[in-house]
C-alpha positions in Angstrom: 33.8 -76.2 -17.4 30.7 -74.1 -16.7 30.7 -71.0 -14.4 28.0 -69.6 -12.5 26.3 -66.8 -14.2 27.9 -64.0 -11.9 31.3 -65.3 -12.5 30.9 -65.2 -16.4 30.9 -61.4 -16.2 34.0 -61.1 -13.8 36.9 -60.5 -16.2 39.4 -60.7 -13.3 38.2 -64.2 -12.3 38.1 -65.4 -16.0 41.7 -64.2 -16.4 42.8 -66.1 -13.4 41.5 -69.5 -14.7 44.1 -71.8 -15.6 44.2 -73.7 -19.0 46.5 -76.8 -20.0 49.5 -75.7 -21.7 52.8 -77.5 -23.3 54.6 -76.9 -19.8 52.0 -77.1 -17.4 49.0 -75.0 -16.4 48.9 -71.3 -17.7 46.8 -68.6 -16.5 44.1 -67.7 -19.0 44.9 -63.9 -18.8 48.4 -64.8 -20.1 47.2 -66.1 -23.4 43.7 -64.1 -23.9 42.5 -60.8 -23.7 39.2 -60.1 -22.2 36.6 -57.4 -22.8 33.1 -56.8 -23.0 31.7 -56.3 -26.5 28.4 -56.9 -28.2 27.4 -59.8 -30.4 26.0 -59.7 -34.0 23.4 -57.2 -34.6 21.4 -59.6 -36.4 21.2 -63.2 -36.5 20.4 -64.9 -39.9 18.3 -67.9 -40.2 17.7 -70.2 -43.0 15.2 -73.3 -42.4 15.0 -72.2 -38.8 18.7 -72.7 -38.1 21.5 -70.0 -37.7 23.0 -69.3 -41.0 26.2 -67.9 -42.1 27.0 -67.3 -46.1 30.4 -67.0 -47.5 30.7 -65.0 -50.7 33.9 -66.1 -52.4 35.5 -64.6 -55.5 36.8 -67.2 -57.8 39.2 -65.1 -59.8 38.6 -67.1 -63.0 39.2 -70.4 -61.3 36.7 -73.2 -61.8 34.3 -73.6 -59.0 34.9 -77.3 -58.7 38.5 -76.6 -58.2 38.1 -73.9 -55.5 35.5 -76.2 -53.8 38.1 -79.1 -53.6 40.7 -76.7 -52.1 38.3 -75.6 -49.6 37.2 -79.1 -48.5 41.0 -80.0 -48.0 41.2 -77.3 -45.4 41.7 -78.7 -41.8 39.3 -76.5 -40.3 36.4 -77.7 -42.8 37.3 -81.3 -42.4 36.5 -81.6 -38.8 33.7 -79.2 -38.0 32.4 -79.1 -34.3 29.4 -80.8 -33.5 26.1 -78.7 -34.4 27.7 -77.2 -37.5 26.2 -78.2 -40.8 28.0 -77.4 -43.9 25.7 -77.0 -47.1 26.8 -76.2 -50.8 24.4 -75.5 -53.4 25.1 -75.7 -57.3 22.5 -73.2 -57.9 21.6 -70.7 -55.4 18.7 -72.0 -53.4 17.5 -68.5 -52.2 17.2 -67.6 -56.1 14.9 -70.7 -56.5 12.8 -69.6 -53.6 12.6 -66.3 -54.9 11.4 -67.4 -58.4 8.7 -69.5 -56.6 7.5 -66.5 -54.6 7.6 -64.2 -57.5 5.4 -66.7 -59.5 2.9 -67.1 -56.6 2.8 -63.0 -56.3 2.2 -62.7 -60.1 -0.7 -65.3 -59.8 -2.1 -63.7 -56.8 -2.0 -60.3 -58.6 -3.8 -61.6 -61.8 -6.6 -63.2 -59.4 -7.1 -60.0 -57.8 -7.3 -58.1 -61.0 -9.9 -60.6 -62.5 -12.1 -60.2 -59.1 -12.0 -56.5 -59.6 -13.1 -56.7 -63.4 -15.8 -59.4 -62.5 -17.3 -56.8 -59.9 -16.9 -54.0 -62.3 -18.3 -55.7 -65.2 -20.7 -57.9 -63.5 -19.7 -60.7 -65.8 -17.1 -63.5 -65.8 -16.4 -63.8 -69.3 -15.3 -60.5 -70.4 -12.7 -60.1 -67.9 -11.2 -63.4 -69.2 -10.8 -61.5 -72.7 -9.2 -58.5 -71.1 -6.8 -60.6 -69.2 -6.0 -62.8 -72.2 -3.9 -59.7 -73.1 -1.4 -60.5 -70.2 0.2 -63.2 -72.3 1.6 -60.6 -74.5 3.3 -58.9 -71.3 5.1 -62.1 -70.2 8.8 -61.2 -69.7 11.4 -62.9 -71.7 14.8 -64.5 -70.3 16.1 -61.0 -69.0 14.1 -60.8 -65.9 15.7 -61.0 -62.8 14.9 -61.8 -59.1 17.4 -60.2 -56.7 
């Protein structure tokens, strides 16, 4: 059922609509509470689709067991049309972050090289200076958050 735009804001009209019940039609106002409220302050998107992330505390349980139990829930078994469920074994946003970090480091090194070339008016001497960057590469403790 689709109502006209002006009827969608009339709370009295909405509460007087009838919906099917076990013992016949029931007025919507008897089973629902109507009010005017605001929607989400921000809509998150990922790959141009609306995105909702759930962060779940596993409490020491294996991820596979928790995932199996979640898939067995009736609400997740039959999702409405247009709802896509994705699971990642490794956090995909972290992978995107590491790619972006690598690109940022490469861009920074290239900018420094260009400045050094302009400063020394030579293409070889900046390479010898930038060779010391190899010593500054971080170990396995670097994070992207």
